[in-house]
N, C-alpha and C positions, 0 to 999 in steps of 0.2 A: 164556694172559695178554693175547692181542689180543682174545678176546672178552670178557673182564672190562674192558679199557679202552674197548670201544666199548657195553658195559651201561652203564659209569658215565657216558659222553658222552652217552647219549640221556637217562638220568635228569635230568642237569646240564640239558641246552640244552633237553630238554622242558619244564622248568619256565619257562624264560624264552620259549621258543615260544608259550606260551599268550595271551603279554602282547603278540604283533606286530600283530594286527589294530587293536588300540585306539590303536598307534601310527603306523598308515598313514592319509593324509588327503590330500584333493585327487586331480586326477586325473593329474597329473604335466607336464601342459603348461604349463612354465615355463621362462624362459631368460633369462639376463642382457640386458638391453639398455636401449632408451629406454623401452620400456612400461613396465619395472619402476620405471625412476628416476621417471617422472612419476606412478604408481600412489602409491609413497610421499610426493610430495610433494603429491597430493590428500589422501591420509590424514593426513600429518603437520601440512602448513602449510595446507591449505585447509578442513580438518575434514570430510573426506567418511567417512559411517560405513566402519567397518572390514568388516562384516558387516550384509547385509538380508535380511529373511526378507520373502516376498510372500503376502498372504492374499488368496484369491479368495472371492468372496463372488457364489452364484448362485442368483437367486430362484424361492424357491419356486411351484409353481403354486398358484393362487388367492391370492396372497400380495401384499396392495397394495402401492405405491410407497411411501405413509408406512410402512410395517411393515419392510419391506425397509431403508429408510434406518435406521430404528429398530434393527433388527439389526447394521446396520454400526456404527453409534454404541456399541451397548451391548458389542459384542465387542471393539472397538478400546479402549474405555476399562477393560475387565477386562483386557486386555494390557497397558494402560499401569499399571495398579495391581498386577498381581499379578510381572510380569517386569519391570518400570522398564527399559525400552532407552530410548535417548537420545533419540529422538523417531520420531514417528509420523506418516506422511503418508497423510490419510484423502481417499477419492475423495469425501467430501461437500464437501472444501476444494478439490478438484482435478477440475474437470467432465471434464477429458478422460479420468479412470480410471473415470468412471461413466457405465452406458449403463443402458437401461430395464431389461434381464435380468439384466445381470451387472456385477460392480466389482471391484477390487482396490485392496488398502492395501500400502504398505511400512513395515515397522518395522525402525528400524535402530539398530545397536549401534557405538558409538564406539571403546569399550575392547577393543584387541585382545588383552588377558590373559582374556577372557570365553570360558570354554569354552562352545562353542554347541551340542553335543549334549544336556546337561541343559536349556538353556535351549529347545531344539525340542522336548523332549517336554513341558516345562511348557506352551508355546504349544499343543501338541496336545492337551492334557488339556483346554485351555481350550474349543478348538474344536471336541473330540468332543462338548461339550454341545449343539452347534447343528447344525440341518440345512442342507446347500447351503454349508458354509463350510469352506475345505480349505486347506493350506500347503504353498508351492514356496518357489524360491529357492535361490541357489548352496549356502548350508550345507545345507540339506534334503537337496537333489539329491546331494550328495559324502556323507553320511549314510547315505541311501537306497542308493547305489550301493556303498558299504562293505559294507550289510549283505546287498545282493543278491549282493556278491562270495563272501562268507561262505556264502551258501544254496546259490550256485551251486558253488563247491567240493564241498559236500556232494553237493550231486546228481549231478556229474560223477563222483565217486567212487564212490558207490553203482550208477551205470551202468557205468562203465568198471572197476570192479577184480573182478567176479565175472565179466564178459566175457573180461578178462584171463586170470585163473584158470583159464578153461575151456579158453583157448589155449596155454596153458601146460602144462595136463595133455595137451592134444593133442600138443605138440612133445617133450615131456620122458617122459610116459608113466606117472609115478607122481607119487602127493599130495604127498608130502615134497620132491621136487625142484622142485615146481612152486610150492610155497609160499615156497622160500628167495628168489624173486625178489621177493616181494611183501614180504618181510623185510626185505630191502637196501632196496628202494623205500621202506618206511614210514622206516626208520631217517633215510634219505637225507633226507626230507621234514621230521621232526620235528628233525633237527639243524640243516639248513639254516635253517628258521623261528627256531629259536635263535640261529643266527649273525647272521640279518637282524636280529632284535630288538634287538643289539648295535648293527648297523650304524644303525638307524633313529634312536639315541640323537645321531648326529652328521649323520646328513643326511635331508632330507625322502624318505620313501618314499611311491609312491602307492598307491593302493587294487589296482590290476590286477595288483599284483607277488603278491597273494593268490591268484590262479589262475594266473598265467604261471609262477611259479615251482616249483609242485606238478605242473603239465602238464608242465614240461621234466623235472626230476628222478624223477620218478615214472617216465615214459616211457623215461629213457635208463639209468636204473639196473637197471630190470627187462629192458633190450634187454641191456645189460653182463652180467647174469648169467645171463641166458638163454645166451648164447652161450658164456661159460665153462662153464657146468654142461654144456651139451651136448658141448664138446669133451672135460671131463673123463670123461663117460659112454663118449664114444667110444674114448677110449683104453683104458679098463679092459675095454671091449668087445675091444679089440685085444690082450688078453693082459696089457697094463702092471700093476705095482702102482701101489696107492694113491698112494704118493709119486711114482712115474715119473708116473702120470697126471697128478699136481697140477702137476709141474715142466714137463711138456710143455703142460698148459693154460696155466700161466703166462707161459711163454715165447712160445706160437704166439698163443692169444686174448688174453692181455695185450698184447702186441704190438699188436693189433689193436684193440683197446680205448683204449690210449693215444693211437696217431695218430687214429683217429676221433674220441675227445674233444678233442683237440688243435684239429681242423677247427673243431668245434663252438665251443671256446674263443676262439678267432682271429675267428669271426663274430660272435660277442657283445662280443669285446674292441673289434672295429673300430667299433662302435655308439658306443664312449665318446667317439667324437671327434665327435659330434652334439650340441652344448651343450643338451639340453632334457631336463628331469629325467626323462620316461617311459622315454627311450631308456638313460639312464645307470643306473635303476632296474632296467629288465629286464637289462641288461647284468649289471650286479653280482649280481642276484638269480639270474641263470640260470647265472653262471659259479661262484657260491657253491654252486649244488645239484649241478652237473656236479664238480666238484672233489671233492666229499664222493661222491658216486657212482662215480666212478674210485677212490677211496681204499677205499671198502667194497668194490667189487670183487675190488680187489686184496690186501686184506688180510683183512677178515672174512668173505668168502665162500671162500676156501681156508682159512680157518681152521675155518669150520661143515662143509664138505667132509671135511677131515681128520678132524673129530670124529665127524661120520656115517658115510665110509667106504662101505659096498656099502648102509646102511640107506637112502642118498638114494632107492633102487628099493622101497622100502617101500609098500605099499599100490599096487601097480602096477595100474593101469586098463586100458593099453593096451600090448601087446607090439611091441616094435621090430619093422619091418616091411620086411625087406632089399627088397621089391619096390618098394618107393617109390623108392629110389635109381635103380633100373632106369629106371621112368617120367620123370623127371627126365633120365636120361642119353638116352633116345629122343627127348624133347622137345628139349633141346640139339642132337641131331644132326638133327633136321629143320631146326632154325634155320639151321645150319651149312651145309646143302647149300643153301639158298637164303638168301642173308645180301644179295643186293641187293632182292629182292624185300620181304623181311622189313624190313630197314632203311628202304626207301620209304615202305612201309604205318606203320612207328612215327613217321616223321618227318611222313607226312601226318596222321595221327591227333594229334600234337602241335600242328601247324599249324593244324587246326581249332579246338582248344583255346584259341589265341593271339588268334582273330579279334576277340573283343570287348574286348580290353585297350585298344585304341583310344579306346572310348568311358568308361572309367574315370573319375570324377570322385571327387576327393580331398576330404574335410573334416575339421574337427577336432570329434570327440564332444562333445556337452554333455548337454544333459537326454536327448538322443535315445539315450544309453547305455544308460538303463533301459527295461525293459519297461513297457509301457502299464498292468500290472497295479497299478502304484506309483500314489498319489495326488498324488505331488509331479510326476511326468510329465504326467499328464494335467491336472492345474492351471498346470502352466506351458505345455502346449499350447495351451489354451482363452486365458491371458491373452496369448499370442504371437497367435493368431488373430484374436482380439476386439481389441486393442490396437496391436498391431506389425506390420501388414501394411502400411504406407507406403513399404517398401523404403528406409528412412532409418538413418543412423548418426551416431553422435557421435565426434568427435576433439577430444580435450584439448590444446590447446598452452600449456606453459610457457614463459613468457619471462623473463630476468632482466636486469636494468639497475643497473650497480651504483649509481646516483644517485638511485633510486628513480622511482616512475611518477606521482605526484600534483602536480607541478609542470608549467608550461606544456611544458616540452621533454620531459618524460617523457610526457605527453599527447600532444602530437604524435608522437611513435614509436608508442605506443599507435593512434592514429587511422591511420597511414600500414601498420602491421601486419595492422589490421582489413581495411583497402582492399586490401592483397595478398592477402590469405587469400580476400575476397569475390571478387575477381576470377578466382580459380581454377574450372575448367569443373563439377568436382562438386560446388562449395560452394554450399547455400542460404542460407547467413545464419553470419557471426560476432558473438558476444554479447560486447560490451565496457560500459563505464560510460558511452558514449557511445549505446549502442542502450537502456540504461535509463533513462537521463537523459533523453533524446530532443535532447542538444546535438549540435552536430555541428563546433563551433569549439574548440579546443585551448584557446585564450586565455579564452574565455566559462566553459567547464567548472573551467578553473582557477580563477578568480575565485568561481565558486559556491562551490568547496570550501575557500575561504578565508573564505565568508560564515557565521558560527556557525550560523543557521537553515538554510539550505539545506545547508550538510554536515552537520547531525544527519539531514535526512532522506535524505540520499545515504549516510549510514554504512553502513547494511548492505547495501548495492549495492558499497561500497568493501572491507567485509569478505570480501564474497564473491568478488571478481576480483584485489584487490590484497593482499599481506602482504609488509611491507617492501620486498625488492627483486624479489619475485616477481610475475608478473602471468598469470593463468589465463583463457585465452580458448576457451570452446567453441567448436569450429567444427561445423555442420549441413551432412550430404552427404546427396545424393540417390541413393545406392547403399549396398546392405547391406554390412555390415562383412566379410562373407567373399569380396565381389565381388572381380575384378580392378581394375576403375575403382578402389575405395577403396584397395586394397593398392598400385595404381601412383600414388596420390596422396601418402601418406602416405611412401611412399619418395620420391620425387620432392623433397618437402619437406624432408624429412630431410637432403638432400645439395644443397639449395638455401641460397642467401646471403639472410640476411636482416639487418636494422640492428643487431638484439643476438641474443645467443644464444637459439634456441629447441628446444626439446625437446617431439615431440609424443607423446601416449600413446591412450588409448581404444580400443577392440574393433578398429576396422581395423588399427592399427600391433599390437595383438597377433597378428592373424593373418599379417601382412605378415612380421614376424620369425620367427614358426615355419615358415612356408612358404620364407623364404629361407634360414633356416639349415639346413633339410632339403636344399633342392635344391643349396645350395651344397656341401654337405658329401658327398652321394652318390657323386661320382668318387671321393674319397680313399677312403672307406668299401668302396666295390667293388673300388678297386685293391687295398687290404690284404687285402680275401679272398681275393681270385683270385690275386693274385702269393703271397702267404702258402699257401695250399691249393697252387698249384703244386710251390713248393720242399719241403714235405711230403710229397706223394706221391711227387715224385721221389725225395728221400731213401728212402722207404717202400719202393719199387719198383723202383729204378734204373733210370730209363725216362723219356723225354722225352714219348713218345706220348701214353701212357696218362694223365699227369695234364692234359696237353691235352684228350684226347678227354672224360675224365669232367670236367672243367669247360666245355666245349661240352654237353654233353650237359645237366647241371644248370641251365646257363641256359635253354637251350630247354625244358627239362619245367617250370621256374620261372615263364617267361612264359605257358606254357600254363595252368598253375595261376591264377594272377592274372585271365586271360582266364574261366576257370571261377568264378570268385569274383565278378568284374563281372558275370556273367550270372545267378549266385545271388542276388546281395545287390540288386543295381542293379534287374535284371528282376525282383525279388521270385518267383523260382520254387521250387518244392518247399517250398511254404509259409513262406519266409521273408518276415519284412516289410522293403517297400521301404525301403533305407538306402544311403546314398553310401558308399564304399568309407572307411575308417577312415583319416587323414593317416598315423599311424604304420604301418599293415600292410603295405605293399610293403617297406617299408627291413627291418624287422623279421621278416617271413617271409622274405625273400631270407636275411638273417644266420643265421635258426635253421636253416632247411632245408637252406642250401648245407651248412652242416655236418653237419646229421641225414643226408642223403642219402649223404652221403660215408662213414658208418658203411658202410653196407652194398657202397659202391664197395670199400674198404679190406677188409670181411670179402671179399667174392666175390673180389677180384683177389690178396690175399693167398693163398688156397689155389690159385688158378690159376697162382700165381708159383711156391709149392712143387711143383707137378706139373710146371710147366715146368723148374726147376731140375735135377731128376729125369731127364725124358726128352728135354728140347730139341726135345719136339714141340708146336708151340703149338695146334695141333688138339685134339689129345689132353687138354692141360689144360685147354683152354676147358671141355670136355666134362665131364670129371671135377671141375673147381672148379665147375663149375654142379649137378652131380649131387650132390656132396657137401655144399654150403651152400644150396641153394636151400630145402630142407623149413625150415631153421632160420633164414634171412633172411626169408621169406616171415612164419613165425610173427613174426619181430621185429619186421617190418613192421605185419603184422595190430595186434600188440600196442601198437604205437606209434599207428596208426591209432584204435584202440579206446579209450586213453587220452586222446589229444588231440581227438578225434571227438565224445566226450561232451561238450564243451563246445558241441554243436551244439544241447544241451537247455537250456541256460542263458540266462541273460535280457540280461547285459551285452553289447551288439552288437559292442563292439570286442575283447572276450575271445573272442565266438562268431565273430566272424569270422578270429582268429588261429586258434584251436583247428581249425575247418574247413578253414582254408588249409594248415595243415602236415599235416592227414590227408589232404587232396586230393594234395596235394605228394609225400607218402610214398608212396601209393597208385599215383601216376603212376612213381613211381620204381622202385617194387618190381615192377610188372608191366611197362609199357610199355620204360622204360629199361632195368631189370636183366635180364628176360628175353628182350626182343629186339632192342633196341640193342647190348648190349654184346657178347653171342654173336655176333652178325653182323658188327659191325665190329671184333671179334677176329679173325674168320675172314680177311675182306675186307684187312685190315692184315698179318696173318701175323705172321714174325717182327720184324715192323718195329715192331710192339707192344713190344718190348722194346730199341730201340733206345738206346744212351747215349752220347753222346761222350765219349772219353778213356777209355773203360771198358778196365781190361787184363784 
């Protein structure tokens, strides 16, 4: 019956899963705040275009200037006729957009209901007929990231799944046993995507979820299944009946799975405190697939094991090797005879990994997320290099005055606002009706606006700056939008006193709100993770010391992970393209890996505790616990490394950084922490490991 229910769920949710990619859009870097408020005003009130495509023109070798200009004109005319944009800004009319060898145009669309994907394809088909003309812009980059994410997922699966199968065969010995975790993983992803397709109908889901949800769901479901099957096989080898072996596996391995999943669940859940879409997306996507992975591991997997019985050993390729446990037992004994030296060596290695952390540069990923093989990325880079190298940015100030702006009093307030803004240190200019009209006196400008002929000449400028009670002031800065100077300026302006209500937007405000939201929530997020994990592990192990030690070791190993990521990406080592660390990476990797690495802590310490409760001998329990779990924990960690590390071969930079970050963190945890630090510290602390106040 359980198998039938799961098959029906797979078919039903699989049908809806196919529609998920088409429902994903944007990079998820959005938060409610002044930036969103101003953007809405710019679109709705001041008629700023909802979407803008950029067309790059590069002069062909031997092409004359007249022919180059003719190409620009004919291409833009064809776009206007075939695609019907709301407006086209041509470089032939904007000299600052035209150079001898290169130029770019902007194609605007005002209607927010327009589906941009078909429009982009239509424009691309027009440009395909011309040499040296390419398309970029926000909607194009977003579409290409979606496509790249789908391609990356296929590539990662083609790399990760075959290697994971090999590891499973080495760990479980038989083909049938090794296929079961992949079946559980596949169903987890299919049903998870189906659930997320419903979620996407009620909230915006970012493109990156297409990679991150399968990465987590596949890795965890395979890990859970591996540990469950291994315990079942172990109990069968000890002479238990199938039902007895399943009962013990459900009790012991199931206990570990539930507690470890709860740690990951809390790590992801804490991220919901950050009011930015990408964090909410990853949290919801991750929690969805983890919940399905746990339910599948605790229901579908035992049902399959019950049906298969000893046929799980069919097509056995590797026989159990009793000597393997002895080798791990010898290694554990070696570590525990030299606990001080081993612990210091492990901490020294982790300390070396931490050193580059101090140089970490965080950035909001944009076009840089795409690999350079995409035309939209190279075209954007060219436009940025040729036309946007003046380290400037624009802030849009929207001011509201109940009595309007076009009388003498309103114009006096406008002049006052312009003067206050122009006195700010980073400001190079603030544009208003005064700058356009050339007037400096509010009374004179008010008089001109009353004269019919002058008013008619000024009307286009009035429409651009004033709509009823709203005033728009574009403010030019001499600092880049992502610089500390620009962010500090807009933060201070938002908190300052102005003659009327003023709200600030533009790219500097966007960056400032995202950075402030993340940094203001780091302490609450970490507090939730650390405190919750402590109490979960305290309940699981009936100990105060073990949770404290586990949390401290995780924090140290994660700091080393971030240091290695900085060295890899910012240093451009091991063939990585140089790139700043994605703004989301530290929080997401910490939240994810803190829970993931607790998996192995729970699996290992649970077995050590079993032996300790039997013998009350801490040293014996540690050695036997390590010997009996090291092979399977190492295999589980290796699968996690393979599944997440496969994203190193993908192109979308934030996903690549997250995949590699998780892989490095798990590798450090499964080797330096689990094999060196845990046994050495268990030996040094002795029976104090199991201290629990008020224990009866």
